[in-house]
VOVEXDO-451391 format. One record per residue (C-alpha): residue number from 1; z, y, x. Coordinates in steps of 0.05 Angstrom, whole numbers. Layout:
VOVEXDO-451391
+-----+--------+--------+--------+
!   k !     pz !     py !     px !
+-----+--------+--------+--------+
! NUM !      Z !      Y !      X !
...
+-----+--------+--------+--------+
end
This chain:
VOVEXDO-451391
+-----+--------+--------+--------+
!   k !     pz !     py !     px !
+-----+--------+--------+--------+
!   1 !   3183 !   1706 !    569 !
!   2 !   3125 !   1668 !    600 !
!   3 !   3071 !   1698 !    644 !
!   4 !   2996 !   1689 !    640 !
!   5 !   2940 !   1717 !    683 !
!   6 !   2875 !   1747 !    658 !
!   7 !   2819 !   1754 !    709 !
!   8 !   2768 !   1807 !    693 !
!   9 !   2707 !   1797 !    739 !
!  10 !   2645 !   1840 !    746 !
!  11 !   2585 !   1795 !    763 !
!  12 !   2544 !   1855 !    788 !
!  13 !   2596 !   1878 !    839 !
!  14 !   2579 !   1873 !    913 !
!  15 !   2608 !   1805 !    932 !
!  16 !   2631 !   1774 !    867 !
!  17 !   2611 !   1701 !    860 !
!  18 !   2633 !   1643 !    815 !
!  19 !   2662 !   1610 !    878 !
!  20 !   2706 !   1670 !    893 !
!  21 !   2732 !   1673 !    821 !
!  22 !   2746 !   1598 !    821 !
!  23 !   2785 !   1606 !    886 !
!  24 !   2826 !   1660 !    852 !
!  25 !   2839 !   1617 !    791 !
!  26 !   2863 !   1559 !    832 !
!  27 !   2909 !   1605 !    872 !
!  28 !   2939 !   1635 !    808 !
!  29 !   2952 !   1567 !    778 !
!  30 !   3000 !   1551 !    835 !
!  31 !   3046 !   1605 !    807 !
!  32 !   3025 !   1613 !    734 !
!  33 !   3006 !   1560 !    684 !
!  34 !   2960 !   1600 !    639 !
!  35 !   2898 !   1632 !    673 !
!  36 !   2836 !   1656 !    637 !
!  37 !   2772 !   1691 !    660 !
!  38 !   2730 !   1744 !    626 !
!  39 !   2663 !   1766 !    656 !
!  40 !   2640 !   1837 !    642 !
!  41 !   2569 !   1847 !    615 !
!  42 !   2561 !   1923 !    612 !
!  43 !   2591 !   1989 !    636 !
!  44 !   2657 !   2002 !    599 !
!  45 !   2667 !   1928 !    581 !
!  46 !   2726 !   1920 !    629 !
!  47 !   2762 !   1978 !    595 !
!  48 !   2757 !   1943 !    527 !
!  49 !   2778 !   1876 !    555 !
!  50 !   2839 !   1905 !    592 !
!  51 !   2861 !   1946 !    532 !
!  52 !   2857 !   1887 !    485 !
!  53 !   2895 !   1842 !    533 !
!  54 !   2951 !   1893 !    541 !
!  55 !   2957 !   1906 !    467 !
!  56 !   2961 !   1831 !    452 !
!  57 !   3016 !   1817 !    503 !
!  58 !   3072 !   1807 !    452 !
!  59 !   3099 !   1738 !    468 !
!  60 !   3080 !   1734 !    541 !
!  61 !   3075 !   1780 !    602 !
!  62 !   3002 !   1789 !    621 !
!  63 !   2980 !   1804 !    691 !
!  64 !   2908 !   1830 !    695 !
!  65 !   2869 !   1819 !    759 !
!  66 !   2808 !   1862 !    770 !
!  67 !   2754 !   1828 !    811 !
!  68 !   2700 !   1876 !    835 !
!  69 !   2692 !   1943 !    867 !
!  70 !   2726 !   2010 !    856 !
!  71 !   2686 !   2022 !    792 !
!  72 !   2712 !   1956 !    762 !
!  73 !   2783 !   1972 !    784 !
!  74 !   2777 !   2041 !    752 !
!  75 !   2756 !   2012 !    685 !
!  76 !   2813 !   1961 !    684 !
!  77 !   2862 !   2015 !    704 !
!  78 !   2837 !   2061 !    649 !
!  79 !   2847 !   2006 !    597 !
!  80 !   2916 !   1987 !    620 !
!  81 !   2939 !   2059 !    626 !
!  82 !   2916 !   2074 !    556 !
!  83 !   2953 !   2013 !    528 !
!  84 !   3016 !   2029 !    568 !
!  85 !   3020 !   2098 !    538 !
!  86 !   3021 !   2062 !    470 !
!  87 !   3079 !   2018 !    493 !
!  88 !   3046 !   1958 !    526 !
!  89 !   3063 !   1957 !    601 !
!  90 !   3013 !   1907 !    631 !
!  91 !   3009 !   1907 !    707 !
!  92 !   2945 !   1902 !    748 !
!  93 !   2925 !   1867 !    813 !
!  94 !   2861 !   1876 !    852 !
!  95 !   2814 !   1827 !    886 !
!  96 !   2767 !   1869 !    929 !
!  97 !   2695 !   1848 !    919 !
!  98 !   2654 !   1912 !    917 !
!  99 !   2618 !   1959 !    964 !
! 100 !   2676 !   2002 !    988 !
! 101 !   2741 !   1972 !    959 !
! 102 !   2780 !   2036 !    973 !
! 103 !   2832 !   2021 !    919 !
! 104 !   2853 !   1955 !    949 !
! 105 !   2855 !   1982 !   1020 !
! 106 !   2898 !   2041 !    998 !
! 107 !   2949 !   1997 !    964 !
! 108 !   2951 !   1935 !   1008 !
! 109 !   2917 !   1955 !   1074 !
! 110 !   2882 !   1898 !   1111 !
! 111 !   2923 !   1842 !   1080 !
! 112 !   2879 !   1785 !   1054 !
! 113 !   2874 !   1787 !    979 !
! 114 !   2897 !   1714 !    975 !
! 115 !   2965 !   1730 !   1007 !
! 116 !   2972 !   1792 !    964 !
! 117 !   2959 !   1756 !    899 !
! 118 !   3005 !   1698 !    917 !
! 119 !   3064 !   1741 !    939 !
! 120 !   3058 !   1788 !    879 !
! 121 !   3058 !   1730 !    829 !
! 122 !   3115 !   1694 !    866 !
! 123 !   3162 !   1755 !    869 !
! 124 !   3134 !   1804 !    817 !
! 125 !   3156 !   1876 !    812 !
! 126 !   3121 !   1933 !    776 !
! 127 !   3107 !   2001 !    806 !
! 128 !   3079 !   2059 !    765 !
! 129 !   3021 !   2096 !    797 !
! 130 !   2986 !   2162 !    782 !
! 131 !   2916 !   2168 !    757 !
! 132 !   2873 !   2230 !    745 !
! 133 !   2830 !   2257 !    690 !
! 134 !   2759 !   2285 !    698 !
! 135 !   2738 !   2311 !    630 !
! 136 !   2741 !   2248 !    587 !
! 137 !   2740 !   2201 !    647 !
! 138 !   2798 !   2166 !    682 !
! 139 !   2798 !   2169 !    758 !
! 140 !   2834 !   2119 !    803 !
! 141 !   2814 !   2120 !    876 !
! 142 !   2789 !   2192 !    875 !
! 143 !   2730 !   2239 !    867 !
! 144 !   2686 !   2276 !    916 !
! 145 !   2630 !   2327 !    920 !
! 146 !   2574 !   2336 !    970 !
! 147 !   2558 !   2290 !   1028 !
! 148 !   2598 !   2229 !   1005 !
! 149 !   2570 !   2231 !    934 !
! 150 !   2499 !   2237 !    959 !
! 151 !   2510 !   2177 !   1006 !
! 152 !   2536 !   2134 !    949 !
! 153 !   2474 !   2151 !    910 !
! 154 !   2429 !   2131 !    968 !
! 155 !   2468 !   2068 !    982 !
! 156 !   2441 !   2036 !    919 !
! 157 !   2372 !   2031 !    950 !
! 158 !   2397 !   1994 !   1013 !
! 159 !   2390 !   1924 !    984 !
! 160 !   2388 !   1893 !   1054 !
! 161 !   2462 !   1909 !   1062 !
! 162 !   2522 !   1883 !   1023 !
! 163 !   2594 !   1904 !   1017 !
! 164 !   2621 !   1963 !   1058 !
! 165 !   2563 !   1960 !   1106 !
! 166 !   2516 !   1986 !   1052 !
! 167 !   2556 !   2051 !   1044 !
! 168 !   2564 !   2060 !   1119 !
! 169 !   2489 !   2051 !   1130 !
! 170 !   2475 !   2104 !   1077 !
! 171 !   2522 !   2153 !   1111 !
! 172 !   2487 !   2144 !   1178 !
! 173 !   2418 !   2151 !   1146 !
! 174 !   2438 !   2215 !   1110 !
! 175 !   2468 !   2252 !   1170 !
! 176 !   2404 !   2283 !   1198 !
! 177 !   2379 !   2305 !   1129 !
! 178 !   2441 !   2333 !   1095 !
! 179 !   2455 !   2407 !   1089 !
! 180 !   2523 !   2436 !   1068 !
! 181 !   2526 !   2469 !   1000 !
! 182 !   2558 !   2537 !    983 !
! 183 !   2623 !   2517 !    951 !
! 184 !   2692 !   2537 !    926 !
! 185 !   2755 !   2496 !    914 !
! 186 !   2815 !   2518 !    873 !
! 187 !   2883 !   2483 !    870 !
! 188 !   2926 !   2501 !    810 !
! 189 !   2883 !   2563 !    801 !
! 190 !   2888 !   2586 !    874 !
! 191 !   2826 !   2590 !    918 !
! 192 !   2837 !   2547 !    980 !
! 193 !   2765 !   2544 !   1005 !
! 194 !   2703 !   2587 !    996 !
! 195 !   2639 !   2579 !   1037 !
! 196 !   2594 !   2525 !   1067 !
! 197 !   2620 !   2456 !   1048 !
! 198 !   2605 !   2388 !   1077 !
! 199 !   2647 !   2352 !   1026 !
! 200 !   2708 !   2360 !    982 !
! 201 !   2751 !   2299 !    964 !
! 202 !   2808 !   2296 !    914 !
! 203 !   2852 !   2240 !    888 !
! 204 !   2910 !   2195 !    901 !
! 205 !   2876 !   2144 !    945 !
! 206 !   2885 !   2153 !   1020 !
! 207 !   2819 !   2119 !   1034 !
! 208 !   2749 !   2130 !   1007 !
! 209 !   2686 !   2091 !   1025 !
! 210 !   2729 !   2032 !   1044 !
! 211 !   2760 !   2056 !   1110 !
! 212 !   2753 !   2132 !   1114 !
! 213 !   2823 !   2161 !   1112 !
! 214 !   2804 !   2227 !   1079 !
! 215 !   2873 !   2237 !   1048 !
! 216 !   2923 !   2210 !   1099 !
! 217 !   2984 !   2243 !   1068 !
! 218 !   2970 !   2221 !    997 !
! 219 !   3020 !   2178 !    958 !
! 220 !   2998 !   2143 !    895 !
! 221 !   3061 !   2158 !    855 !
! 222 !   3083 !   2229 !    874 !
! 223 !   3054 !   2263 !    812 !
! 224 !   3005 !   2304 !    854 !
! 225 !   2932 !   2305 !    873 !
! 226 !   2915 !   2312 !    946 !
! 227 !   2851 !   2350 !    963 !
! 228 !   2814 !   2355 !   1030 !
! 229 !   2755 !   2401 !   1042 !
! 230 !   2710 !   2394 !   1103 !
! 231 !   2676 !   2460 !   1119 !
! 232 !   2601 !   2463 !   1133 !
! 233 !   2612 !   2485 !   1205 !
! 234 !   2630 !   2413 !   1224 !
! 235 !   2574 !   2363 !   1241 !
! 236 !   2575 !   2305 !   1192 !
! 237 !   2574 !   2254 !   1249 !
! 238 !   2637 !   2284 !   1280 !
! 239 !   2673 !   2284 !   1213 !
! 240 !   2656 !   2211 !   1200 !
! 241 !   2688 !   2193 !   1266 !
! 242 !   2751 !   2235 !   1254 !
! 243 !   2761 !   2213 !   1182 !
! 244 !   2766 !   2140 !   1204 !
! 245 !   2836 !   2156 !   1230 !
! 246 !   2856 !   2218 !   1191 !
! 247 !   2849 !   2261 !   1253 !
! 248 !   2804 !   2310 !   1216 !
! 249 !   2862 !   2345 !   1182 !
! 250 !   2880 !   2383 !   1245 !
! 251 !   2809 !   2409 !   1256 !
! 252 !   2794 !   2483 !   1245 !
! 253 !   2759 !   2495 !   1179 !
! 254 !   2789 !   2434 !   1146 !
! 255 !   2832 !   2449 !   1085 !
! 256 !   2886 !   2401 !   1060 !
! 257 !   2926 !   2418 !    997 !
! 258 !   2965 !   2387 !    940 !
! 259 !   2970 !   2406 !    867 !
! 260 !   2966 !   2382 !    795 !
! 261 !   2896 !   2409 !    782 !
! 262 !   2836 !   2415 !    828 !
! 263 !   2771 !   2452 !    812 !
! 264 !   2710 !   2439 !    856 !
! 265 !   2649 !   2484 !    848 !
! 266 !   2581 !   2499 !    876 !
! 267 !   2576 !   2575 !    877 !
! 268 !   2501 !   2583 !    874 !
! 269 !   2497 !   2552 !    805 !
! 270 !   2457 !   2492 !    828 !
! 271 !   2476 !   2421 !    807 !
! 272 !   2534 !   2392 !    848 !
! 273 !   2529 !   2321 !    875 !
! 274 !   2594 !   2291 !    849 !
! 275 !   2624 !   2221 !    842 !
! 276 !   2689 !   2187 !    824 !
! 277 !   2710 !   2116 !    841 !
! 278 !   2641 !   2103 !    871 !
! 279 !   2602 !   2124 !    808 !
! 280 !   2555 !   2184 !    818 !
! 281 !   2553 !   2229 !    758 !
! 282 !   2486 !   2254 !    730 !
! 283 !   2462 !   2318 !    762 !
! 284 !   2473 !   2380 !    720 !
! 285 !   2540 !   2415 !    723 !
! 286 !   2556 !   2460 !    783 !
! 287 !   2631 !   2447 !    780 !
! 288 !   2684 !   2397 !    758 !
! 289 !   2759 !   2399 !    744 !
! 290 !   2807 !   2342 !    760 !
! 291 !   2878 !   2338 !    731 !
! 292 !   2933 !   2290 !    751 !
! 293 !   2961 !   2237 !    703 !
! 294 !   3029 !   2221 !    733 !
! 295 !   3060 !   2151 !    729 !
! 296 !   3013 !   2119 !    678 !
! 297 !   2988 !   2056 !    712 !
! 298 !   3031 !   1993 !    721 !
! 299 !   3012 !   1957 !    786 !
! 300 !   3042 !   1891 !    808 !
! 301 !   3074 !   1887 !    877 !
! 302 !   3119 !   1836 !    911 !
! 303 !   3194 !   1850 !    903 !
! 304 !   3204 !   1830 !    976 !
! 305 !   3155 !   1882 !   1002 !
! 306 !   3125 !   1949 !    981 !
! 307 !   3055 !   1976 !    974 !
! 308 !   3025 !   2009 !   1036 !
! 309 !   3024 !   2080 !   1008 !
+-----+--------+--------+--------+
end
């Protein structure tokens, strides 16, 4: 069975350029003869492209490479996971070209994407990863409420910054203005936190915002969601420093739990700032429920190595 590569690129992502996509195509052609490119033109387009590619992979093994940020990766993952559950296992790779790139960093650390793509195509092996469900939405890197969601919202206005620096600048700008919200978090129906909340983060990705190790014990294929809650008694500036290394988990007032379902609420009934995979949801609901989807996403890795997490 022959192999072909489909590149799905988001032209609006942080650092996606035709030159970057052409570099990827040339790299892939060293290992694979058939390489094609599809550019997305609207939200949700990558889901449709990935689903169609997976469902059409009858005579050849398709590897789909998502080029963009965490939002683009989420859409491709959602399409491939949906097709796999219908019997079409099509693996994914990631070329990080967004604002945060948490998905890539979680799976491959600081390795250059060029070496990752080359080694995975040269010695391919497939690993099944978990995803999560938020209502009718698929979640890949994770979801969060409070400080981080608000910062992502404000990062959109910082047009003078590109890539991860845009999100980091938004975090710093928000610190003196942000006030913790009254919140509650339940894991599998059990209350694990109730009170002032700086932020609550849930998912399978160790990293959020590019390099903040909010869930240092998380594994992407253990069938569980990790959740970390930072209480409102902690200054945001201190938590930003500690979450760069995962040192926050030993701080008083920080809750770290695992489960199959996580419920995050604002207890005063006001709208909760909430995001997943870097996409801020419209203000309105005061709470959200996230459920794990175990082992539904095929991801390509090199048979001679293993993914970071």
